[in-house]
Structure formats: structure tokens, C-alpha cells
VEXKOLSE-675353 format. One record per residue (C-alpha): y, z, x. Coordinates in nm, 2 decimals. Each point is the difference from the previous one (the first is absolute). Layout:
// residues N
@north Y up Z east X
...
// end
This chain:
// residues 222
@north 0.18 up -0.89 east 2.74
@north 0.32 up -0.18 east 0.14
@north -0.15 up -0.34 east -0.08
@north -0.09 up 0.10 east -0.36
@north 0.36 up 0.12 east -0.05
@north 0.14 up -0.33 east 0.13
@north -0.23 up -0.20 east -0.24
@north 0.10 up 0.22 east -0.29
@north 0.37 up -0.05 east 0.07
@north -0.04 up -0.38 east 0.01
@north -0.18 up 0.01 east -0.34
@north 0.27 up 0.21 east -0.16
@north 0.28 up -0.23 east 0.14
@north -0.18 up -0.31 east -0.13
@north -0.01 up 0.15 east -0.35
@north 0.38 up 0.07 east -0.01
@north 0.22 up -0.26 east -0.18
@north 0.20 up -0.22 east 0.22
@north 0.33 up 0.14 east -0.12
@north -0.11 up 0.35 east 0.12
@north -0.05 up -0.10 east 0.36
@north 0.26 up -0.27 east 0.05
@north 0.29 up 0.11 east 0.22
@north 0.35 up -0.12 east 0.02
@north 0.05 up -0.26 east 0.28
@north -0.30 up 0.13 east 0.18
@north 0.15 up 0.35 east 0.03
@north -0.16 up 0.34 east -0.07
@north 0.25 up 0.09 east -0.27
@north -0.27 up 0.01 east -0.28
@north -0.08 up -0.22 east -0.30
@north 0.23 up -0.29 east -0.10
@north 0.15 up 0.07 east -0.34
@north -0.02 up -0.27 east -0.26
@north 0.24 up -0.04 east -0.29
@north 0.11 up -0.25 east -0.27
@north 0.28 up -0.24 east 0.07
@north 0.26 up 0.21 east -0.17
@north -0.06 up 0.28 east 0.25
@north 0.01 up -0.18 east 0.34
@north 0.29 up -0.11 east 0.21
@north 0.25 up 0.17 east -0.22
@north -0.14 up -0.15 east -0.32
@north 0.20 up -0.32 east 0.01
@north -0.29 up -0.17 east -0.18
@north 0.01 up 0.23 east -0.30
@north 0.16 up -0.24 east -0.25
@north -0.23 up -0.21 east -0.21
@north 0.07 up -0.34 east 0.16
@north -0.05 up 0.11 east 0.36
@north -0.31 up 0.21 east -0.09
@north -0.16 up -0.30 east -0.16
@north 0.11 up -0.22 east 0.29
@north -0.15 up 0.24 east 0.26
@north -0.33 up 0.02 east -0.18
@north -0.02 up -0.38 east -0.03
@north 0.08 up -0.05 east 0.37
@north -0.22 up 0.28 east 0.14
@north -0.28 up 0.01 east -0.26
@north 0.03 up 0.38 east -0.05
@north 0.24 up 0.27 east -0.11
@north -0.09 up 0.27 east 0.24
@north 0.11 up 0.00 east 0.36
@north 0.03 up 0.19 east 0.32
@north 0.34 up -0.01 east 0.18
@north -0.04 up 0.22 east 0.30
@north 0.16 up -0.27 east 0.22
@north 0.32 up -0.01 east -0.20
@north 0.32 up 0.14 east 0.13
@north 0.25 up -0.02 east -0.29
@north 0.22 up 0.28 east 0.13
@north 0.03 up -0.15 east 0.35
@north 0.08 up -0.34 east -0.14
@north 0.28 up 0.13 east -0.23
@north 0.14 up 0.20 east 0.29
@north 0.00 up -0.30 east 0.22
@north 0.21 up -0.19 east -0.25
@north 0.24 up 0.30 east -0.03
@north 0.05 up -0.01 east 0.38
@north 0.06 up -0.37 east 0.00
@north 0.27 up 0.04 east -0.26
@north 0.16 up 0.29 east 0.19
@north 0.03 up -0.19 east 0.33
@north 0.03 up -0.36 east -0.11
@north -0.12 up -0.30 east 0.20
@north -0.04 up 0.02 east 0.38
@north 0.35 up -0.08 east 0.14
@north -0.15 up -0.20 east 0.29
@north -0.26 up -0.21 east -0.18
@north 0.14 up 0.00 east -0.35
@north -0.35 up 0.08 east -0.12
@north -0.13 up 0.28 east -0.22
@north -0.09 up 0.31 east 0.21
@north -0.32 up 0.08 east -0.20
@north -0.33 up -0.20 east -0.01
@north -0.23 up -0.04 east -0.30
@north -0.17 up 0.32 east -0.10
@north -0.31 up 0.02 east -0.22
@north 0.13 up 0.17 east -0.32
@north -0.34 up -0.03 east -0.17
@north -0.35 up -0.10 east 0.11
@north -0.26 up 0.01 east -0.28
@north -0.38 up -0.03 east 0.04
@north -0.25 up 0.00 east -0.29
@north -0.15 up 0.35 east -0.04
@north -0.35 up -0.15 east -0.02
@north 0.04 up -0.17 east 0.33
@north 0.00 up -0.36 east 0.11
@north 0.22 up -0.22 east 0.22
@north 0.28 up -0.06 east -0.26
@north 0.33 up 0.17 east 0.07
@north 0.36 up -0.03 east -0.11
@north 0.31 up 0.09 east 0.20
@north 0.36 up 0.04 east -0.09
@north 0.24 up -0.03 east 0.30
@north 0.37 up 0.08 east 0.00
@north 0.24 up -0.16 east 0.24
@north 0.38 up 0.01 east 0.03
@north 0.16 up -0.34 east 0.03
@north 0.35 up -0.13 east 0.07
@north 0.02 up -0.25 east -0.28
@north -0.18 up -0.13 east -0.31
@north -0.19 up -0.32 east 0.12
@north 0.07 up -0.34 east -0.15
@north -0.27 up -0.19 east -0.17
@north -0.22 up -0.16 east 0.27
@north -0.10 up -0.36 east -0.07
@north -0.28 up 0.03 east 0.26
@north -0.19 up 0.22 east -0.25
@north -0.04 up -0.29 east -0.24
@north -0.25 up 0.07 east -0.27
@north -0.14 up 0.28 east 0.20
@north 0.22 up 0.25 east -0.17
@north 0.15 up 0.06 east -0.35
@north 0.35 up 0.15 east -0.02
@north 0.09 up 0.27 east -0.25
@north 0.32 up 0.16 east -0.13
@north 0.04 up 0.35 east 0.14
@north 0.23 up 0.16 east 0.25
@north 0.16 up -0.25 east 0.24
@north -0.32 up -0.21 east 0.06
@north -0.36 up 0.03 east -0.11
@north -0.30 up -0.22 east 0.06
@north -0.38 up 0.02 east 0.01
@north -0.30 up -0.19 east 0.13
@north -0.35 up 0.06 east -0.13
@north -0.05 up 0.32 east 0.21
@north 0.35 up 0.11 east 0.11
@north 0.34 up 0.05 east -0.14
@north 0.35 up 0.10 east 0.12
@north 0.30 up 0.14 east -0.19
@north 0.33 up 0.04 east 0.18
@north 0.28 up 0.21 east -0.15
@north 0.33 up 0.14 east 0.11
@north 0.03 up 0.37 east 0.02
@north 0.32 up 0.20 east 0.02
@north -0.05 up 0.37 east 0.03
@north 0.25 up 0.27 east -0.01
@north 0.26 up 0.00 east 0.29
@north -0.01 up -0.01 east 0.29
@north -0.30 up -0.22 east -0.02
@north 0.03 up -0.38 east 0.07
@north -0.13 up -0.24 east -0.25
@north -0.33 up -0.14 east 0.10
@north -0.24 up -0.26 east -0.13
@north -0.35 up 0.14 east -0.07
@north -0.31 up -0.23 east 0.02
@north -0.29 up 0.14 east -0.20
@north -0.31 up -0.20 east 0.09
@north -0.34 up 0.02 east -0.16
@north -0.30 up -0.13 east 0.20
@north -0.30 up -0.01 east -0.23
@north -0.37 up -0.08 east 0.05
@north -0.08 up -0.37 east 0.10
@north -0.28 up -0.20 east -0.14
@north 0.02 up 0.15 east -0.35
@north -0.13 up -0.16 east -0.32
@north 0.35 up -0.08 east -0.14
@north 0.25 up -0.24 east 0.15
@north 0.30 up -0.21 east -0.11
@north 0.27 up 0.12 east -0.24
@north -0.19 up 0.29 east -0.15
@north -0.07 up 0.15 east 0.34
@north 0.36 up -0.05 east 0.11
@north 0.13 up 0.17 east -0.32
@north -0.22 up 0.30 east 0.07
@north 0.09 up 0.05 east 0.36
@north 0.38 up -0.05 east -0.06
@north -0.03 up 0.26 east -0.28
@north -0.14 up 0.25 east 0.26
@north 0.27 up -0.09 east 0.25
@north 0.27 up 0.04 east -0.26
@north -0.13 up 0.33 east -0.12
@north -0.01 up 0.13 east 0.36
@north 0.35 up -0.12 east 0.05
@north 0.13 up 0.18 east -0.31
@north -0.17 up 0.32 east 0.11
@north 0.15 up -0.02 east 0.35
@north 0.34 up -0.08 east -0.14
@north -0.02 up 0.31 east -0.22
@north -0.11 up 0.22 east 0.29
@north 0.29 up -0.12 east 0.21
@north 0.25 up 0.01 east -0.28
@north 0.10 up -0.36 east 0.03
@north 0.26 up -0.14 east -0.23
@north 0.02 up -0.34 east -0.17
@north -0.32 up -0.14 east 0.15
@north -0.05 up -0.27 east -0.26
@north -0.38 up 0.08 east -0.01
@north -0.17 up -0.10 east -0.33
@north -0.22 up 0.23 east -0.20
@north -0.36 up -0.07 east -0.08
@north -0.12 up -0.35 east 0.09
@north 0.27 up -0.22 east 0.17
@north 0.07 up -0.33 east -0.15
@north -0.05 up -0.32 east 0.19
@north 0.31 up -0.13 east 0.17
@north 0.11 up -0.37 east 0.00
@north 0.20 up -0.13 east 0.29
@north 0.36 up -0.08 east -0.08
@north 0.13 up -0.33 east 0.13
@north 0.32 up 0.02 east 0.21
// end
């Protein structure tokens, strides 16, 4: 009788859809919830340009985000602004935190991460990047390769917070079908949308972040 029950349980489990048995990060917390882009990670992808960019990059518009920690990431930036840089090293006190980590609801190896990191300064253009990146006009500095993008913006919150520079970095799936300028425009659109969402959550003033799709930036000769 025990053996029969075991076989029956295996059959029932095999008939369940994958989403009904998948668990978050291997835990026993229950099914992983799936949702459209506008409802995950604070909904930073809810505007039309970023929604279209996310679908083009990931090939779907439904995701799971159980590995995301948007509240923790925002709180880490608040703490960094409250205490300022480390007085001994001159470096930011907080490390990069995964604000958003999206996986396709239907499964697969593709994933997209948004990382937040407090910085001391907006970086200069780096000639070592060469043609490997395209620069865009948003915040203090913005650039993208085919599968990653970073937007840096200055954030001044209400006193007594120190001004900080926030890096919003998107790391997208590699080996995708698209590459070149179109791919870079899509990934910078996502990074910029995330930066705008983070800036709004923090209450940053005068960030210089563009709306929609950032325009390409041409280097200015000294």
C-alpha cells in the first residue's frame, strides 16, 4: 500500500504545471508568483518605452522576481547618504545591492539584474571602452554595451543626508539575437527607467535624468 501511494504522488506531481511546484530560491515558501513587468520590482518598467525594451531584451513580458530586494537596495542608499563616505578610506560605505532580478516566468537561463551602488563621483568618459559602449545623455553619465548599461546620477535628499552619486546598472542576458546600437538603446532605456524609479523613491532633487529613451551623447572636445 505504501509503495502504491508513493507512485500515485509522483504521478500527481508530474501533472502539475511548473509554476505550481517551483519554489523561491530553493526554499519551501510555496509557489513563485509571476507578474507582468509593470508589477515587479516596484514597476519601474511600466512606461511604454521600458516595457517594450524589456520584452525585446528578454523575449517575454511575464516574469518572476523572487530574488529581488528593492526595499533593501533603497534602504542601503538612504544609509549611505546619512553617513557619507568612510572617513578612513574615502570610499562609499555600501556595496552594490540587487534592486531587481528578473527571470522569465516560463523558465530558461536568461535573467536580467538591476544593481544599485553609491559612488563618490560621476565617472569621466573612459577612452579604454572604445567602440564597446555608446554614451547617452541622462543623469551625470550614462553608457551601454550590447548587454549591460550604467546610469550615474547625483542625489540630494532632505537634510541631514549627504549628496551621493547613485550608479544604476543593468546586466542583461548575453548571447541574445540583437546587438549593436539597437540593443544598447534598449538596455540603456531600462537602466534609465530604473534610475528614475530609484530617484523618485529616494526623493532626489535635480538628477538630470531624461524621460523615455535617452538620446545619444556626443563627446565634447576640450
